[in-house]
GUMI-259102 format. One record per residue (C-alpha): residue in three letters; x, y, z; chain. Coordinates in pm, 1 decimal. Layout:
REM GUMI-259102
r->Ala&east->X&north->Y&up->Z&c->A
...
END
This chain:
REM GUMI-259102
r->Met&east->15944.7&north->-19134.5&up->-228.7&c->A
r->Thr&east->15618.6&north->-18946.7&up->-183.8&c->A
r->Arg&east->15392.1&north->-19070.9&up->95.2&c->A
r->Ile&east->15035.6&north->-19079.0&up->-35.2&c->A
r->His&east->14756.3&north->-18997.0&up->209.1&c->A
r->Ala&east->14439.4&north->-19089.5&up->19.7&c->A
r->Gly&east->14097.2&north->-18999.8&up->148.8&c->A
r->Ala&east->13734.1&north->-18948.3&up->58.0&c->A
r->Thr&east->13527.1&north->-18631.8&up->62.9&c->A
r->Leu&east->13255.6&north->-18694.6&up->321.9&c->A
r->Asp&east->12953.1&north->-18513.9&up->462.9&c->A
r->Arg&east->13032.1&north->-18630.5&up->817.2&c->A
r->Pro&east->13340.6&north->-18760.4&up->998.9&c->A
r->Pro&east->13438.6&north->-19122.1&up->931.1&c->A
r->Gly&east->13433.2&north->-19408.4&up->1176.4&c->A
r->Pro&east->13678.5&north->-19683.1&up->1277.6&c->A
r->Lys&east->13626.0&north->-19892.1&up->960.9&c->A
r->Tyr&east->13728.2&north->-19597.2&up->745.9&c->A
r->Ala&east->14029.3&north->-19517.2&up->964.8&c->A
r->Ala&east->14146.5&north->-19877.5&up->945.9&c->A
r->Ala&east->14195.8&north->-19831.2&up->572.0&c->A
r->Leu&east->14272.7&north->-19459.1&up->531.5&c->A
r->Asp&east->14450.7&north->-19192.0&up->735.6&c->A
r->Phe&east->14296.8&north->-18883.2&up->573.9&c->A
r->Ala&east->13947.7&north->-18744.5&up->509.2&c->A
r->Glu&east->13804.0&north->-18428.8&up->358.1&c->A
r->Leu&east->13491.6&north->-18308.2&up->537.9&c->A
r->Ala&east->13226.5&north->-18108.7&up->348.7&c->A
r->Pro&east->12900.6&north->-18113.9&up->549.6&c->A
r->Pro&east->12580.8&north->-18006.0&up->373.8&c->A
r->Ser&east->12360.2&north->-17719.1&up->486.2&c->A
r->Pro&east->12246.4&north->-17631.5&up->744.5&c->A
r->Phe&east->12579.6&north->-17558.9&up->908.5&c->A
r->Pro&east->12661.6&north->-17797.3&up->1197.3&c->A
r->Thr&east->12608.4&north->-17655.2&up->1544.5&c->A
r->Glu&east->12898.9&north->-17610.6&up->1784.1&c->A
r->Arg&east->12764.9&north->-17900.4&up->1989.7&c->A
r->Thr&east->12764.1&north->-18125.9&up->1682.3&c->A
r->Leu&east->13114.1&north->-18019.5&up->1585.7&c->A
r->Arg&east->13248.6&north->-18095.1&up->1933.7&c->A
r->Arg&east->13082.0&north->-18436.3&up->1927.7&c->A
r->Trp&east->13236.8&north->-18505.7&up->1588.9&c->A
r->Arg&east->13578.2&north->-18406.5&up->1724.7&c->A
r->Ser&east->13541.0&north->-18641.5&up->2020.6&c->A
r->Glu&east->13448.0&north->-18928.2&up->1786.8&c->A
r->Leu&east->13727.5&north->-18880.1&up->1532.4&c->A
r->Pro&east->13951.5&north->-19186.6&up->1501.1&c->A
r->Glu&east->14298.0&north->-19132.8&up->1643.7&c->A
r->Gly&east->14565.3&north->-19050.0&up->1388.5&c->A
r->Leu&east->14324.0&north->-18929.0&up->1120.1&c->A
r->Thr&east->14420.3&north->-18611.1&up->933.2&c->A
r->Leu&east->14116.8&north->-18397.2&up->860.3&c->A
r->Ser&east->14057.2&north->-18136.1&up->592.8&c->A
r->Trp&east->13767.4&north->-17889.8&up->622.3&c->A
r->Val&east->13597.3&north->-17765.0&up->304.9&c->A
r->Val&east->13506.9&north->-17398.1&up->352.2&c->A
r->Pro&east->13133.0&north->-17348.0&up->283.1&c->A
r->Ala&east->13046.1&north->-17125.5&up->-12.8&c->A
r->Thr&east->12865.0&north->-16885.7&up->222.9&c->A
r->Ala&east->13199.6&north->-16806.8&up->389.0&c->A
r->Ala&east->13356.6&north->-16700.8&up->59.8&c->A
r->Arg&east->13069.7&north->-16535.3&up->-125.8&c->A
r->Ser&east->12822.9&north->-16262.6&up->-30.2&c->A
r->Ser&east->12539.8&north->-16072.7&up->-196.7&c->A
r->Arg&east->12810.9&north->-15833.7&up->-315.5&c->A
r->Gly&east->13003.4&north->-16108.5&up->-493.1&c->A
r->Pro&east->13288.3&north->-16353.0&up->-432.3&c->A
r->Leu&east->13530.4&north->-16275.7&up->-147.9&c->A
r->Arg&east->13345.8&north->-15951.4&up->-65.1&c->A
r->Phe&east->13251.5&north->-15938.9&up->299.3&c->A
r->Asp&east->12909.6&north->-15830.4&up->417.9&c->A
r->Asp&east->12738.1&north->-15909.6&up->748.5&c->A
r->Ala&east->12611.3&north->-16251.8&up->639.8&c->A
r->Met&east->12944.9&north->-16359.7&up->492.0&c->A
r->Thr&east->13133.1&north->-16228.1&up->795.0&c->A
r->Asp&east->12916.1&north->-16445.0&up->1019.3&c->A
r->Ala&east->12956.7&north->-16751.8&up->796.0&c->A
r->Phe&east->13330.8&north->-16692.2&up->775.0&c->A
r->Ala&east->13361.2&north->-16676.6&up->1154.9&c->A
r->Arg&east->13161.6&north->-16997.6&up->1196.0&c->A
r->Ala&east->13370.4&north->-17174.3&up->930.7&c->A
r->Arg&east->13693.8&north->-17073.4&up->1107.0&c->A
r->Glu&east->13556.2&north->-17186.9&up->1440.8&c->A
r->Ala&east->13451.2&north->-17520.9&up->1292.7&c->A
r->Ala&east->13799.1&north->-17583.1&up->1154.9&c->A
r->Gln&east->13947.7&north->-17500.7&up->1494.4&c->A
r->Ile&east->13704.9&north->-17720.2&up->1688.4&c->A
r->Leu&east->13766.3&north->-18014.3&up->1456.2&c->A
r->Gly&east->14141.7&north->-17965.7&up->1464.2&c->A
r->Ala&east->14153.9&north->-17961.1&up->1085.0&c->A
r->Arg&east->14500.3&north->-17957.6&up->934.5&c->A
r->Phe&east->14372.5&north->-17810.6&up->607.5&c->A
r->Ala&east->14094.4&north->-17572.2&up->502.4&c->A
r->Val&east->13993.1&north->-17598.1&up->136.0&c->A
r->Leu&east->13882.6&north->-17276.8&up->-35.3&c->A
r->Ser&east->13731.8&north->-17313.8&up->-382.7&c->A
r->Thr&east->13686.3&north->-17006.5&up->-601.7&c->A
r->Gly&east->13477.2&north->-16986.7&up->-916.8&c->A
r->Ala&east->13538.0&north->-16844.9&up->-1260.2&c->A
r->Asp&east->13423.2&north->-16501.3&up->-1139.3&c->A
r->Val&east->13738.8&north->-16470.5&up->-928.4&c->A
r->Thr&east->13973.5&north->-16350.9&up->-1199.1&c->A
r->Thr&east->14349.1&north->-16307.7&up->-1228.8&c->A
r->Gly&east->14314.4&north->-15928.5&up->-1214.5&c->A
r->Pro&east->14461.7&north->-15709.3&up->-937.9&c->A
r->Arg&east->14127.1&north->-15643.1&up->-767.1&c->A
r->Asp&east->14045.8&north->-16010.4&up->-719.2&c->A
r->Arg&east->14404.2&north->-16088.0&up->-622.1&c->A
r->Ala&east->14371.2&north->-15826.6&up->-347.8&c->A
r->Leu&east->14038.3&north->-15970.6&up->-231.4&c->A
r->Leu&east->14184.9&north->-16319.4&up->-213.5&c->A
r->Thr&east->14487.9&north->-16189.4&up->-25.9&c->A
r->Glu&east->14258.7&north->-16022.1&up->228.2&c->A
r->Trp&east->14047.8&north->-16336.8&up->270.3&c->A
r->Val&east->14356.9&north->-16549.1&up->335.7&c->A
r->Ala&east->14494.6&north->-16295.8&up->583.8&c->A
r->Arg&east->14164.3&north->-16288.7&up->775.5&c->A
r->Trp&east->14154.7&north->-16667.8&up->795.5&c->A
r->Gly&east->14491.7&north->-16675.3&up->969.7&c->A
r->Ala&east->14717.5&north->-16965.5&up->1051.3&c->A
r->Asp&east->14531.6&north->-17110.0&up->1349.1&c->A
r->Ala&east->14236.8&north->-17265.6&up->1161.7&c->A
r->Gly&east->14415.8&north->-17498.6&up->922.9&c->A
r->Gln&east->14653.9&north->-17455.1&up->631.3&c->A
r->Ile&east->14455.6&north->-17301.9&up->346.1&c->A
r->Val&east->14430.8&north->-17509.5&up->30.5&c->A
r->Trp&east->14314.2&north->-17301.0&up->-265.1&c->A
r->Gln&east->14137.3&north->-17454.1&up->-563.6&c->A
r->Pro&east->14074.2&north->-17192.0&up->-833.6&c->A
r->Thr&east->13888.0&north->-17235.7&up->-1160.1&c->A
r->Gly&east->13823.9&north->-17014.9&up->-1461.6&c->A
r->Leu&east->14120.2&north->-16815.6&up->-1589.4&c->A
r->Trp&east->14346.3&north->-16940.5&up->-1311.7&c->A
r->Glu&east->14553.6&north->-17189.3&up->-1504.8&c->A
r->Ala&east->14808.6&north->-17382.8&up->-1304.0&c->A
r->Glu&east->15102.6&north->-17184.8&up->-1441.8&c->A
r->Arg&east->14953.9&north->-16867.1&up->-1288.6&c->A
r->Ala&east->14787.0&north->-17013.7&up->-982.4&c->A
r->Ile&east->15083.1&north->-17209.7&up->-845.5&c->A
r->Pro&east->15317.7&north->-16909.0&up->-801.5&c->A
r->Phe&east->15035.9&north->-16692.3&up->-664.1&c->A
r->Ala&east->14946.5&north->-16961.2&up->-410.9&c->A
r->Ala&east->15311.3&north->-16967.0&up->-304.0&c->A
r->Glu&east->15304.1&north->-16588.4&up->-271.7&c->A
r->Leu&east->14999.0&north->-16614.3&up->-46.5&c->A
r->Gly&east->15154.3&north->-16892.2&up->159.2&c->A
r->Val&east->14877.3&north->-17140.7&up->74.5&c->A
r->Leu&east->14872.7&north->-17479.9&up->-96.0&c->A
r->Tyr&east->14744.7&north->-17506.2&up->-451.2&c->A
r->Ala&east->14487.9&north->-17784.2&up->-496.8&c->A
r->Phe&east->14555.9&north->-17952.3&up->-827.9&c->A
r->Asp&east->14375.7&north->-18215.4&up->-1030.3&c->A
r->Pro&east->14645.3&north->-18466.0&up->-1130.7&c->A
r->Leu&east->14433.3&north->-18583.1&up->-1425.3&c->A
r->Glu&east->14374.0&north->-18237.7&up->-1570.9&c->A
r->Thr&east->14696.4&north->-18039.0&up->-1554.2&c->A
r->Asp&east->15045.3&north->-18061.1&up->-1696.6&c->A
r->Ala&east->15184.6&north->-17832.9&up->-1423.9&c->A
r->Val&east->15213.3&north->-17965.7&up->-1071.0&c->A
r->Pro&east->15313.2&north->-17779.6&up->-753.0&c->A
r->Val&east->15633.5&north->-17847.5&up->-566.3&c->A
r->Gly&east->15707.1&north->-17850.5&up->-196.7&c->A
r->Glu&east->15726.7&north->-18079.9&up->102.0&c->A
r->Val&east->15346.3&north->-18111.2&up->109.1&c->A
r->Val&east->15107.8&north->-18108.4&up->-188.5&c->A
r->Tyr&east->14730.5&north->-18142.3&up->-207.4&c->A
r->Ala&east->14533.8&north->-18303.7&up->-490.1&c->A
r->Arg&east->14159.2&north->-18329.2&up->-547.3&c->A
r->Leu&east->13987.7&north->-18579.2&up->-776.0&c->A
r->Arg&east->13620.8&north->-18496.6&up->-831.7&c->A
r->Ala&east->13374.6&north->-18705.7&up->-1029.6&c->A
r->Ile&east->13189.4&north->-18429.2&up->-1211.3&c->A
r->Gly&east->13046.8&north->-18393.3&up->-1560.6&c->A
r->Thr&east->13132.7&north->-18690.3&up->-1779.7&c->A
r->Arg&east->13386.6&north->-18815.9&up->-1526.2&c->A
r->Thr&east->13174.7&north->-19030.1&up->-1295.5&c->A
r->Arg&east->13429.8&north->-19262.8&up->-1140.3&c->A
r->Phe&east->13798.8&north->-19343.3&up->-1114.0&c->A
r->Asp&east->13896.5&north->-19688.9&up->-1232.9&c->A
r->Glu&east->14235.7&north->-19840.0&up->-1166.3&c->A
r->Ser&east->14397.0&north->-19700.0&up->-1480.8&c->A
r->Arg&east->14285.8&north->-19348.2&up->-1389.5&c->A
r->Leu&east->14409.2&north->-19390.0&up->-1033.6&c->A
r->Glu&east->14746.4&north->-19508.4&up->-1163.0&c->A
r->Glu&east->14761.8&north->-19207.1&up->-1394.4&c->A
r->Ala&east->14683.6&north->-18975.4&up->-1103.4&c->A
r->Leu&east->14941.3&north->-19144.8&up->-884.3&c->A
r->Glu&east->15210.1&north->-19098.1&up->-1149.6&c->A
r->Ala&east->15136.0&north->-18724.7&up->-1173.1&c->A
r->Ile&east->15134.2&north->-18684.8&up->-795.3&c->A
r->Glu&east->15469.9&north->-18858.2&up->-761.2&c->A
r->Glu&east->15616.0&north->-18613.8&up->-1013.8&c->A
r->Thr&east->15584.7&north->-18343.5&up->-746.9&c->A
r->Glu&east->15855.7&north->-18523.7&up->-546.3&c->A
r->Ala&east->15681.3&north->-18403.0&up->-230.2&c->A
r->Ala&east->15740.7&north->-18577.0&up->99.2&c->A
r->Asp&east->15365.2&north->-18602.6&up->160.6&c->A
r->Ala&east->15073.1&north->-18580.0&up->-80.0&c->A
r->Tyr&east->14713.9&north->-18556.6&up->42.1&c->A
r->Val&east->14463.1&north->-18676.6&up->-216.2&c->A
r->Ala&east->14089.4&north->-18622.1&up->-168.7&c->A
r->Ile&east->13847.2&north->-18815.0&up->-390.3&c->A
r->Glu&east->13487.7&north->-18701.4&up->-432.8&c->A
r->Ser&east->13263.8&north->-18954.3&up->-604.7&c->A
r->Ala&east->12978.2&north->-19195.0&up->-537.6&c->A
r->Thr&east->13233.1&north->-19464.7&up->-446.6&c->A
r->Ser&east->13503.7&north->-19240.7&up->-301.2&c->A
r->Phe&east->13592.5&north->-19466.8&up->-7.0&c->A
r->Arg&east->13654.4&north->-19763.2&up->-235.7&c->A
r->Glu&east->13853.7&north->-19554.3&up->-482.1&c->A
r->Ala&east->14062.1&north->-19387.7&up->-211.2&c->A
r->Ser&east->14133.2&north->-19726.7&up->-57.2&c->A
r->Arg&east->14249.0&north->-19859.6&up->-394.9&c->A
r->Leu&east->14469.0&north->-19554.8&up->-448.9&c->A
r->Ala&east->14629.9&north->-19614.2&up->-109.6&c->A
r->Gln&east->14693.0&north->-19976.8&up->-205.1&c->A
r->Leu&east->14846.9&north->-19878.0&up->-538.0&c->A
r->Ala&east->15074.3&north->-19631.5&up->-359.4&c->A
r->Gly&east->15194.8&north->-19918.9&up->-146.1&c->A
END
């Protein structure tokens, strides 16, 4: 049976009340980028036993030259993002790419280079593509890169396989919240992966409540 680790997408690390209900959180701080001092304080205050995921800032994956194309500013942002993940002890690092990162060989090469530069010591990369990257194409390419594919269990018929899977539920557009029926639908799709562990990040105005309910439904 798949162990569900439900969590909320937050702009700062959670406290004891959160950790009493959930064992996972996805951290996506707003600009400006947190200082090293702030990051170390956050690390010292993290509840014991909490698994943390770090959302890579857009500035670390996009430059004035375009997506995944390094220039001086992106190189600096990339280095700071890696350091942040290391300081926080993040298990995962979430990289989102837009529709302008295509399935063509040039963009595949750029993504491969980005992943290689990130390395294995700053969290397992979780890749969430959009645009032309349908699940049927993205899942095998993610496996080729050695990264996890972030899937939306409410939007795709294809789900990844493996000991660990990563799902993201985002309240965007006309989808503003996740009621119990939607959470049950998501849970059913996640369990189809037959993974040992599934990490599920929910981003919405009531993400803590929804993640807590998902954890309860998972039992």
